[in-house]
N, CA, C and O atoms as a GROMACS GRO file, in nm:
protein
  324
    1MET      N    1   1.241  -2.003  -1.761
    1MET     CA    2   1.171  -1.886  -1.711
    1MET      C    3   1.266  -1.803  -1.627
    1MET      O    4   1.321  -1.853  -1.529
    2GLY      N    5   1.286  -1.678  -1.664
    2GLY     CA    6   1.378  -1.590  -1.593
    2GLY      C    7   1.308  -1.502  -1.493
    2GLY      O    8   1.190  -1.521  -1.462
    3ASN      N    9   1.380  -1.406  -1.443
    3ASN     CA   10   1.327  -1.310  -1.346
    3ASN      C   11   1.287  -1.181  -1.416
    3ASN      O   12   1.307  -1.072  -1.361
    4LYS      N   13   1.233  -1.190  -1.534
    4LYS     CA   14   1.192  -1.073  -1.610
    4LYS      C   15   1.068  -1.010  -1.548
    4LYS      O   16   0.972  -1.079  -1.515
    5THR      N   17   1.071  -0.879  -1.532
    5THR     CA   18   0.957  -0.805  -1.479
    5THR      C   19   0.892  -0.729  -1.593
    5THR      O   20   0.959  -0.658  -1.668
    6ASP      N   21   0.762  -0.744  -1.608
    6ASP     CA   22   0.687  -0.672  -1.709
    6ASP      C   23   0.613  -0.558  -1.640
    6ASP      O   24   0.509  -0.581  -1.578
    7PRO      N   25   0.665  -0.436  -1.648
    7PRO     CA   26   0.605  -0.323  -1.577
    7PRO      C   27   0.483  -0.263  -1.646
    7PRO      O   28   0.442  -0.152  -1.611
    8ALA      N   29   0.424  -0.332  -1.742
    8ALA     CA   30   0.312  -0.276  -1.818
    8ALA      C   31   0.193  -0.242  -1.730
    8ALA      O   32   0.113  -0.156  -1.767
    9HIS      N   33   0.178  -0.307  -1.615
    9HIS     CA   34   0.064  -0.282  -1.526
    9HIS      C   35   0.095  -0.179  -1.418
    9HIS      O   36   0.008  -0.148  -1.336
   10ILE      N   37   0.218  -0.125  -1.416
   10ILE     CA   38   0.258  -0.027  -1.314
   10ILE      C   39   0.262   0.112  -1.375
   10ILE      O   40   0.327   0.135  -1.477
   11ARG      N   41   0.190   0.206  -1.312
   11ARG     CA   42   0.191   0.345  -1.356
   11ARG      C   43   0.310   0.419  -1.297
   11ARG      O   44   0.380   0.492  -1.368
   12SER      N   45   0.335   0.401  -1.165
   12SER     CA   46   0.447   0.469  -1.103
   12SER      C   47   0.488   0.398  -0.975
   12SER      O   48   0.409   0.327  -0.913
   13ILE      N   49   0.613   0.418  -0.937
   13ILE     CA   50   0.666   0.366  -0.811
   13ILE      C   51   0.737   0.481  -0.742
   13ILE      O   52   0.817   0.552  -0.803
   14ASP      N   53   0.706   0.499  -0.614
   14ASP     CA   54   0.765   0.609  -0.538
   14ASP      C   55   0.800   0.557  -0.399
   14ASP      O   56   0.742   0.459  -0.353
   15THR      N   57   0.893   0.620  -0.334
   15THR     CA   58   0.927   0.588  -0.195
   15THR      C   59   0.904   0.712  -0.111
   15THR      O   60   0.939   0.823  -0.151
   16TRP      N   61   0.844   0.691   0.007
   16TRP     CA   62   0.812   0.802   0.097
   16TRP      C   63   0.864   0.771   0.237
   16TRP      O   64   0.838   0.663   0.290
   17GLU      N   65   0.935   0.864   0.295
   17GLU     CA   66   0.982   0.855   0.433
   17GLU      C   67   0.872   0.911   0.521
   17GLU      O   68   0.850   1.032   0.524
   18SER      N   69   0.802   0.824   0.594
   18SER     CA   70   0.686   0.868   0.672
   18SER      C   71   0.723   0.918   0.811
   18SER      O   72   0.636   0.964   0.884
   19GLY      N   73   0.849   0.909   0.847
   19GLY     CA   74   0.894   0.956   0.978
   19GLY      C   75   0.939   0.839   1.064
   19GLY      O   76   0.893   0.727   1.047
   20GLY      N   77   1.028   0.866   1.156
   20GLY     CA   78   1.077   0.762   1.245
   20GLY      C   79   1.156   0.654   1.175
   20GLY      O   80   1.166   0.542   1.225
   21GLY      N   81   1.212   0.686   1.059
   21GLY     CA   82   1.291   0.588   0.986
   21GLY      C   83   1.208   0.487   0.909
   21GLY      O   84   1.262   0.385   0.864
   22ILE      N   85   1.079   0.512   0.892
   22ILE     CA   86   0.991   0.419   0.819
   22ILE      C   87   0.979   0.465   0.674
   22ILE      O   88   0.935   0.577   0.647
   23GLU      N   89   1.019   0.377   0.582
   23GLU     CA   90   1.005   0.405   0.440
   23GLU      C   91   0.894   0.320   0.383
   23GLU      O   92   0.881   0.202   0.415
   24LEU      N   93   0.814   0.380   0.298
   24LEU     CA   94   0.704   0.310   0.231
   24LEU      C   95   0.729   0.315   0.081
   24LEU      O   96   0.764   0.419   0.026
   25ASP      N   97   0.710   0.201   0.014
   25ASP     CA   98   0.712   0.198  -0.131
   25ASP      C   99   0.567   0.206  -0.178
   25ASP      O  100   0.482   0.128  -0.135
   26ILE      N  101   0.540   0.302  -0.265
   26ILE     CA  102   0.405   0.328  -0.314
   26ILE      C  103   0.402   0.290  -0.462
   26ILE      O  104   0.466   0.355  -0.545
   27VAL      N  105   0.326   0.185  -0.493
   27VAL     CA  106   0.319   0.133  -0.630
   27VAL      C  107   0.179   0.161  -0.683
   27VAL      O  108   0.082   0.096  -0.642
   28GLU      N  109   0.168   0.258  -0.773
   28GLU     CA  110   0.040   0.291  -0.834
   28GLU      C  111   0.024   0.209  -0.961
   28GLU      O  112   0.108   0.216  -1.051
   29LEU      N  113  -0.084   0.132  -0.968
   29LEU     CA  114  -0.108   0.045  -1.082
   29LEU      C  115  -0.195   0.115  -1.187
   29LEU      O  116  -0.273   0.205  -1.155
   30VAL      N  117  -0.180   0.072  -1.311
   30VAL     CA  118  -0.268   0.122  -1.417
   30VAL      C  119  -0.410   0.085  -1.375
   30VAL      O  120  -0.435  -0.029  -1.336
   31GLY      N  121  -0.501   0.177  -1.381
   31GLY     CA  122  -0.637   0.153  -1.335
   31GLY      C  123  -0.662   0.217  -1.200
   31GLY      O  124  -0.777   0.227  -1.156
   32GLY      N  125  -0.555   0.260  -1.131
   32GLY     CA  126  -0.572   0.338  -1.009
   32GLY      C  127  -0.539   0.270  -0.878
   32GLY      O  128  -0.494   0.336  -0.785
   33MET      N  129  -0.561   0.137  -0.868
   33MET     CA  130  -0.532   0.070  -0.742
   33MET      C  131  -0.386   0.098  -0.703
   33MET      O  132  -0.299   0.110  -0.789
   34THR      N  133  -0.362   0.109  -0.572
   34THR     CA  134  -0.230   0.143  -0.523
   34THR      C  135  -0.189   0.044  -0.414
   34THR      O  136  -0.265   0.019  -0.321
   35LEU      N  137  -0.070  -0.009  -0.426
   35LEU     CA  138  -0.013  -0.103  -0.330
   35LEU      C  139   0.094  -0.028  -0.251
   35LEU      O  140   0.184   0.032  -0.310
   36VAL      N  141   0.084  -0.033  -0.118
   36VAL     CA  142   0.182   0.033  -0.033
   36VAL      C  143   0.252  -0.073   0.051
   36VAL      O  144   0.187  -0.150   0.123
   37VAL      N  145   0.385  -0.077   0.042
   37VAL     CA  146   0.465  -0.179   0.107
   37VAL      C  147   0.560  -0.113   0.206
   37VAL      O  148   0.634  -0.021   0.170
   38ALA      N  149   0.557  -0.160   0.331
   38ALA     CA  150   0.650  -0.116   0.434
   38ALA      C  151   0.713  -0.240   0.495
   38ALA      O  152   0.682  -0.352   0.453
   39ASP      N  153   0.800  -0.221   0.593
   39ASP     CA  154   0.867  -0.336   0.656
   39ASP      C  155   0.768  -0.438   0.711
   39ASP      O  156   0.790  -0.558   0.697
   40GLU      N  157   0.661  -0.392   0.773
   40GLU     CA  158   0.570  -0.483   0.843
   40GLU      C  159   0.426  -0.476   0.797
   40GLU      O  160   0.338  -0.537   0.858
   41THR      N  161   0.399  -0.402   0.689
   41THR     CA  162   0.263  -0.388   0.640
   41THR      C  163   0.262  -0.384   0.488
   41THR      O  164   0.347  -0.322   0.425
   42VAL      N  165   0.163  -0.451   0.430
   42VAL     CA  166   0.134  -0.440   0.288
   42VAL      C  167  -0.014  -0.407   0.279
   42VAL      O  168  -0.098  -0.482   0.329
   43ALA      N  169  -0.048  -0.295   0.215
   43ALA     CA  170  -0.187  -0.252   0.208
   43ALA      C  171  -0.223  -0.212   0.064
   43ALA      O  172  -0.139  -0.168  -0.014
   44ILE      N  173  -0.352  -0.230   0.033
   44ILE     CA  174  -0.404  -0.193  -0.099
   44ILE      C  175  -0.505  -0.080  -0.081
   44ILE      O  176  -0.589  -0.085   0.009
   45TYR      N  177  -0.495   0.020  -0.166
   45TYR     CA  178  -0.585   0.136  -0.164
   45TYR      C  179  -0.655   0.147  -0.298
   45TYR      O  180  -0.599   0.106  -0.400
   46PRO      N  181  -0.776   0.202  -0.300
   46PRO     CA  182  -0.846   0.221  -0.427
   46PRO      C  183  -0.774   0.318  -0.521
   46PRO      O  184  -0.790   0.310  -0.643
   47SER      N  185  -0.695   0.410  -0.462
   47SER     CA  186  -0.621   0.507  -0.542
   47SER      C  187  -0.507   0.563  -0.459
   47SER      O  188  -0.505   0.550  -0.336
   48VAL      N  189  -0.411   0.625  -0.526
   48VAL     CA  190  -0.301   0.689  -0.455
   48VAL      C  191  -0.354   0.806  -0.370
   48VAL      O  192  -0.297   0.837  -0.265
   49ASP      N  193  -0.461   0.870  -0.416
   49ASP     CA  194  -0.521   0.980  -0.339
   49ASP      C  195  -0.575   0.930  -0.205
   49ASP      O  196  -0.566   1.001  -0.104
   50GLU      N  197  -0.631   0.810  -0.203
   50GLU     CA  198  -0.681   0.752  -0.078
   50GLU      C  199  -0.566   0.722   0.018
   50GLU      O  200  -0.580   0.738   0.139
   51PHE      N  201  -0.451   0.679  -0.036
   51PHE     CA  202  -0.334   0.659   0.049
   51PHE      C  203  -0.293   0.790   0.114
   51PHE      O  204  -0.272   0.796   0.235
   52TRP      N  205  -0.281   0.897   0.033
   52TRP     CA  206  -0.238   1.026   0.088
   52TRP      C  207  -0.341   1.082   0.185
   52TRP      O  208  -0.304   1.150   0.280
   53ALA      N  209  -0.470   1.054   0.164
   53ALA     CA  210  -0.573   1.097   0.259
   53ALA      C  211  -0.552   1.027   0.393
   53ALA      O  212  -0.567   1.090   0.498
   54GLU      N  213  -0.519   0.898   0.390
   54GLU     CA  214  -0.491   0.826   0.515
   54GLU      C  215  -0.365   0.880   0.582
   54GLU      O  216  -0.361   0.893   0.705
   55ALA      N  217  -0.263   0.911   0.503
   55ALA     CA  218  -0.141   0.967   0.560
   55ALA      C  219  -0.170   1.100   0.629
   55ALA      O  220  -0.107   1.134   0.729
   56GLU      N  221  -0.264   1.174   0.574
   56GLU     CA  222  -0.302   1.305   0.631
   56GLU      C  223  -0.386   1.291   0.758
   56GLU      O  224  -0.358   1.357   0.857
   57ASP      N  225  -0.489   1.204   0.754
   57ASP     CA  226  -0.581   1.199   0.869
   57ASP      C  227  -0.558   1.082   0.964
   57ASP      O  228  -0.611   1.081   1.075
   58GLY      N  229  -0.478   0.981   0.922
   58GLY     CA  230  -0.442   0.871   1.011
   58GLY      C  231  -0.546   0.761   1.026
   58GLY      O  232  -0.523   0.668   1.103
   59TYR      N  233  -0.657   0.768   0.956
   59TYR     CA  234  -0.761   0.666   0.967
   59TYR      C  235  -0.743   0.559   0.860
   59TYR      O  236  -0.734   0.591   0.742
   60GLU      N  237  -0.739   0.432   0.902
   60GLU     CA  238  -0.718   0.322   0.808
   60GLU      C  239  -0.841   0.292   0.723
   60GLU      O  240  -0.837   0.199   0.642
   61SER      N  241  -0.947   0.366   0.737
   61SER     CA  242  -1.069   0.341   0.660
   61SER      C  243  -1.049   0.367   0.511
   61SER      O  244  -1.135   0.330   0.430
   62HIS      N  245  -0.939   0.429   0.472
   62HIS     CA  246  -0.912   0.455   0.331
   62HIS      C  247  -0.863   0.329   0.259
   62HIS      O  248  -0.870   0.321   0.136
   63ARG      N  249  -0.815   0.229   0.335
   63ARG     CA  250  -0.761   0.107   0.276
   63ARG      C  251  -0.871   0.015   0.226
   63ARG      O  252  -0.981   0.011   0.281
   64THR      N  253  -0.839  -0.059   0.123
   64THR     CA  254  -0.927  -0.165   0.076
   64THR      C  255  -0.896  -0.293   0.154
   64THR      O  256  -0.987  -0.358   0.206
   65THR      N  257  -0.768  -0.328   0.163
   65THR     CA  258  -0.724  -0.451   0.229
   65THR      C  259  -0.586  -0.430   0.290
   65THR      O  260  -0.501  -0.364   0.231
   66THR      N  261  -0.565  -0.487   0.407
   66THR     CA  262  -0.431  -0.494   0.465
   66THR      C  263  -0.390  -0.640   0.455
   66THR      O  264  -0.452  -0.727   0.518
   67LEU      N  265  -0.287  -0.668   0.378
   67LEU     CA  266  -0.245  -0.806   0.354
   67LEU      C  267  -0.158  -0.860   0.467
   67LEU      O  268  -0.160  -0.980   0.494
   68LEU      N  269  -0.081  -0.775   0.533
   68LEU     CA  270   0.008  -0.817   0.639
   68LEU      C  271   0.027  -0.700   0.733
   68LEU      O  272   0.045  -0.587   0.689
   69ARG      N  273   0.023  -0.728   0.862
   69ARG     CA  274   0.052  -0.621   0.956
   69ARG      C  275   0.139  -0.677   1.066
   69ARG      O  276   0.151  -0.798   1.080
   70GLU      N  277   0.201  -0.591   1.142
   70GLU     CA  278   0.300  -0.631   1.240
   70GLU      C  279   0.248  -0.725   1.348
   70GLU      O  280   0.327  -0.788   1.417
   71THR      N  281   0.117  -0.736   1.364
   71THR     CA  282   0.060  -0.828   1.462
   71THR      C  283   0.078  -0.973   1.420
   71THR      O  284   0.058  -1.064   1.500
   72GLY      N  285   0.116  -0.994   1.294
   72GLY     CA  286   0.130  -1.129   1.243
   72GLY      C  287   0.002  -1.186   1.185
   72GLY      O  288   0.002  -1.296   1.131
   73GLN      N  289  -0.108  -1.113   1.196
   73GLN     CA  290  -0.234  -1.158   1.136
   73GLN      C  291  -0.223  -1.139   0.985
   73GLN      O  292  -0.173  -1.036   0.939
   74PRO      N  293  -0.270  -1.237   0.907
   74PRO     CA  294  -0.243  -1.234   0.764
   74PRO      C  295  -0.308  -1.119   0.687
   74PRO      O  296  -0.243  -1.061   0.600
   75PHE      N  297  -0.432  -1.083   0.717
   75PHE     CA  298  -0.495  -0.969   0.652
   75PHE      C  299  -0.628  -0.939   0.719
   75PHE      O  300  -0.684  -1.023   0.789
   76ALA      N  301  -0.676  -0.820   0.697
   76ALA     CA  302  -0.807  -0.780   0.748
   76ALA      C  303  -0.874  -0.693   0.643
   76ALA      O  304  -0.811  -0.603   0.588
   77LEU      N  305  -0.999  -0.720   0.614
   77LEU     CA  306  -1.072  -0.637   0.519
   77LEU      C  307  -1.120  -0.511   0.590
   77LEU      O  308  -1.156  -0.516   0.707
   78THR      N  309  -1.122  -0.400   0.520
   78THR     CA  310  -1.171  -0.276   0.578
   78THR      C  311  -1.313  -0.295   0.624
   78THR      O  312  -1.397  -0.347   0.551
   79GLY      N  313  -1.340  -0.254   0.748
   79GLY     CA  314  -1.475  -0.263   0.803
   79GLY      C  315  -1.507  -0.396   0.866
   79GLY      O  316  -1.614  -0.412   0.923
   80SER      N  317  -1.417  -0.494   0.856
   80SER     CA  318  -1.445  -0.623   0.919
   80SER      C  319  -1.406  -0.620   1.065
   80SER      O  320  -1.317  -0.544   1.105
   81ALA      N  321  -1.471  -0.703   1.144
   81ALA     CA  322  -1.446  -0.705   1.289
   81ALA      C  323  -1.323  -0.787   1.321
   81ALA      O  324  -1.286  -0.800   1.438
   0.00000   0.00000   0.00000
């Protein structure tokens, strides 16, 4: 088994400089779900449009799930306490 990557499930990959030296990798999957990866955060969005809406207004309510954040907590579901 090699390190072969099958990109059939990936629609696009982009990198965005969000400011302050923070780069985000934006992976849009076939079907619309979007994975955003930064140094200290991995988040899933229902669509790339929801990611850009969060980038515009700053509210994390656009996310479906945060898998990792800088606090070291493993993940938090949107709307959970």
